[in-house]
FIPAMI-265656 format. One record per residue: residue in three letters; x, y, z of N, C-alpha, C in turn. Coordinates in pm, whole numbers, padded with zeros to 5 digits, always signed. Each point is the difference from the previous one (the first is absolute). Last residue first. Layout:
<zakes>
ALAXYZXYZXYZ/...
</zakes>
This chain:
<zakes>
VAL-00525-00468-01757-00045-00139+00008-00149-00007+00016/LYS+00267+00407-00001-00038-00046-00133-00060-00141+00002/SER+00182+00219+00389-00124+00068-00039-00050-00047-00137/LEU+00420-00148+00180-00113-00062+00069-00133+00061-00042/ALA+00404+00189-00171-00018-00137-00050-00121-00067+00063/LYS+00125+00427+00156-00045+00011-00139-00030-00139-00056/MET+00192+00020+00425-00141+00043+00005-00056+00014-00142/LEU+00461-00097+00046-00082-00114+00044-00149+00037-00002/GLN+00308+00343-00087-00005-00095-00113-00086-00121+00035/HIS+00083+00309+00345-00086+00062-00101-00016-00094-00121/LEU+00306-00121+00333-00138-00018+00048-00100+00057-00101/ARG+00456+00069-00085-00033-00143-00014-00144-00027+00042/ALA+00166+00437+00066-00016-00028-00144-00037-00146-00024/ARG+00106+00132+00439-00128+00060-00039-00028-00029-00148/ALA+00418-00126+00168-00104-00088+00052-00138+00052-00041/GLU+00365+00269-00103+00005-00122-00081-00110-00097+00042/PRO+00059+00407+00248-00060+00021-00132+00003-00125-00089/GLY-00027-00048+00543+00094+00051-00099-00065+00013-00137/MET-00265+00051+00470+00038-00105-00095+00095+00063-00101/ALA-00349+00112+00463+00133+00021-00059+00035-00120-00087/THR-00428+00037+00199+00045+00134+00036+00137+00032-00057/PHE-00466-00352-00077+00143+00024-00016+00033+00144+00038/GLU-00409-00286+00205+00026+00103-00099+00150+00024-00006/ILE-00354-00434+00161+00113+00090+00025+00013+00099-00114/GLY-00362-00370+00260+00021+00081-00118+00112+00097+00032/MET-00099-00498+00234+00014+00145+00007+00015+00061-00138/GLY-00223-00480+00270+00118+00060-00061+00000+00151+00013/LYS-00274-00388+00219-00009+00002-00147+00128+00054-00064/CYS-00089-00029+00484-00030-00135-00052-00010-00005-00152/PRO-00036+00488+00182+00045-00116+00077-00053-00132-00056/GLN+00088+00465-00245-00115-00089+00016+00046-00126+00074/CYS+00164+00541-00145+00031-00119+00081-00128-00081+00019/ASP+00184+00404-00326-00123-00075+00025+00034-00131+00070/ARG+00338+00325-00110-00118+00086-00012-00129-00070+00038/VAL+00577-00016+00065-00122-00080+00007-00119+00096-00001/VAL+00482+00103-00236-00075+00022+00123-00128-00084-00007/ALA+00527-00041-00241-00145+00022-00011-00059+00025+00137/ARG+00483-00073-00339-00053+00025+00133-00147+00034-00020/ALA+00339-00313-00332-00077+00122+00029-00024+00014+00150/ARG+00224-00300-00460+00020+00030+00142-00072+00131+00027/VAL+00006-00400-00404-00050+00130+00043+00023+00008+00151/GLU+00234-00302-00442-00065+00012+00130-00047+00142+00026/GLY+00039-00235-00505+00083+00022+00119-00080+00013+00127/GLY-00144-00119-00463+00090+00113-00019+00084+00031+00122/PRO-00465-00238+00066+00078-00009-00124+00087+00124-00018/ILE-00090-00079+00496-00092+00008-00114+00082-00018-00127/GLU+00036-00047+00585+00058-00026-00132-00111+00008-00105/PHE+00072+00245+00513-00066-00106-00075+00058-00005-00141/ILE+00035+00245+00538+00070-00035-00122-00078-00112-00067/LEU-00044+00410+00432-00037-00120-00073+00085-00018-00124/ARG-00109+00275+00517+00089-00008-00115-00034-00129-00072/ILE-00315+00337+00338+00065-00128-00028+00099+00019-00114/THR-00310+00308+00398+00081-00009-00121+00060-00139-00013/ASP-00479+00207+00247+00134-00054+00018+00071-00012-00135/GLY-00462+00139+00043+00097+00106+00027+00142-00050+00020/ASN-00408-00328+00102-00002+00113-00093+00102+00104+00043/PRO+00111-00485+00184-00111+00096+00003+00013+00110-00106/PRO+00197-00505-00083+00029+00114+00088-00117+00099-00003/PRO-00106-00521-00099+00061+00120-00062+00032+00107+00104/GLU-00106-00533-00012+00022+00101+00103+00068+00124-00060/PRO-00128-00379-00277-00097-00010+00110+00014+00109+00106/THR+00092+00044-00540+00076-00038+00119-00096-00003+00118/SER+00046+00148-00561-00072-00092+00087+00091-00042+00115/ILE-00008+00460-00313+00082-00112+00044-00080-00085+00097/PHE-00060+00393-00405-00070-00061+00113+00075-00128+00031/LEU+00196+00482-00227-00035-00142-00009-00100-00036+00110/GLY+00175+00484-00297+00017-00087+00115-00045-00142-00027/GLY+00021+00379-00323+00006+00071+00128+00022-00088+00122/LEU-00053-00159-00456+00118+00086+00003+00016+00069+00135/ALA-00243-00467+00007-00027+00127-00067+00129+00082+00003/VAL-00233-00535+00135+00115+00088-00028-00048+00125-00074/VAL-00178-00455+00329-00036+00112-00087+00123+00089-00016/SER+00038-00397+00248-00121-00038-00074-00047+00109-00095/VAL+00475-00201+00261-00068+00122-00045-00122-00045-00079/ARG+00290-00267+00407-00050+00006-00137-00069+00133-00024/SER+00428-00117+00355-00145-00008-00016-00035+00001-00149/LEU+00416-00013+00413-00025-00029-00140-00149-00023-00015/LYS+00346+00277+00380-00105-00097-00032-00008-00018-00151/ARG+00318+00228+00450-00018-00025-00143-00103-00109-00023/ILE+00135+00388+00401-00047-00137-00026-00027-00015-00148/GLY+00128+00419+00216+00110-00094+00006-00037-00145-00027/SER-00322+00364-00027+00057-00003+00135+00108-00106+00015/HIS-00205-00076-00436-00067+00096+00088+00058-00017+00140/GLU+00059-00173-00561+00055+00013+00133-00072+00111+00075/TRP-00048-00372-00463-00018+00131+00062+00050-00002+00144/ALA-00052-00273-00521+00070-00002+00128-00014+00140+00059/VAL-00313-00280-00374+00065+00124+00041+00067-00025+00134/LEU-00254-00287-00452+00065+00007+00130+00064+00136+00023/MET-00454-00131-00280+00140+00028-00028+00064+00012+00138/GLY-00503-00204-00237+00082+00071+00098+00142+00019-00048/LYS-00402-00193-00220+00101-00093+00051+00089+00066+00104/PRO-00347+00260-00204-00062-00123+00052+00101-00099+00059/LEU-00001+00534-00051+00093-00106-00037-00054-00131+00057/GLY-00203+00529-00143+00002-00117+00088+00096-00105-00055/VAL+00006+00549-00061-00011-00126-00073+00009-00113+00102/ARG-00108+00577-00035+00042-00116+00077-00023-00125-00083/THR+00088+00556-00107-00075-00122-00029+00057-00114+00082/TYR+00043+00513+00172+00060-00099-00090-00092-00120-00017/ARG-00133+00373+00263+00093+00070-00088+00057-00095-00105/ARG-00490-00014+00262+00133-00062-00009+00086+00076-00098/ALA-00452+00090+00340+00058+00027-00131+00142-00055-00001/LYS-00383-00218+00309+00106+00101-00001+00047+00020-00143/LYS-00506-00161+00122+00135-00047-00031+00098+00115+00003/THR-00476+00039+00049+00070-00017+00126+00141-00052-00023/THR-00333+00328-00315+00049-00136+00018+00076-00007+00132/THR-00403+00314-00285+00114-00006+00091+00040-00147+00015/THR-00271+00335-00381+00008-00127+00071+00122+00003+00089/THR-00359+00386-00232+00136-00047+00028-00005-00133+00073/MET-00324+00332-00343+00003-00103+00101+00146-00045+00019/
</zakes>
């Protein structure tokens, strides 16, 4: 007997952030500041009332223990009036290492 699930297979563990975390992001030359509600090594869910459409690229920067993370990402899940799920497409190795350390720490909590 096989069971099927409608959930997407996730490559990375996601961690909810009840208090949120601030992220500065830019799309089409417009800069915004929003809260992150979910973080993963592969991307974030950013709360914003008017997210860019799926497939659009954004640049972002956020502060975590150990320093800042600068990255480029693509919008994968646009939810008008709620926010957007983004997937990282470019990030420096130092930033990736800091994010990896944060995820290890959050997973233990």
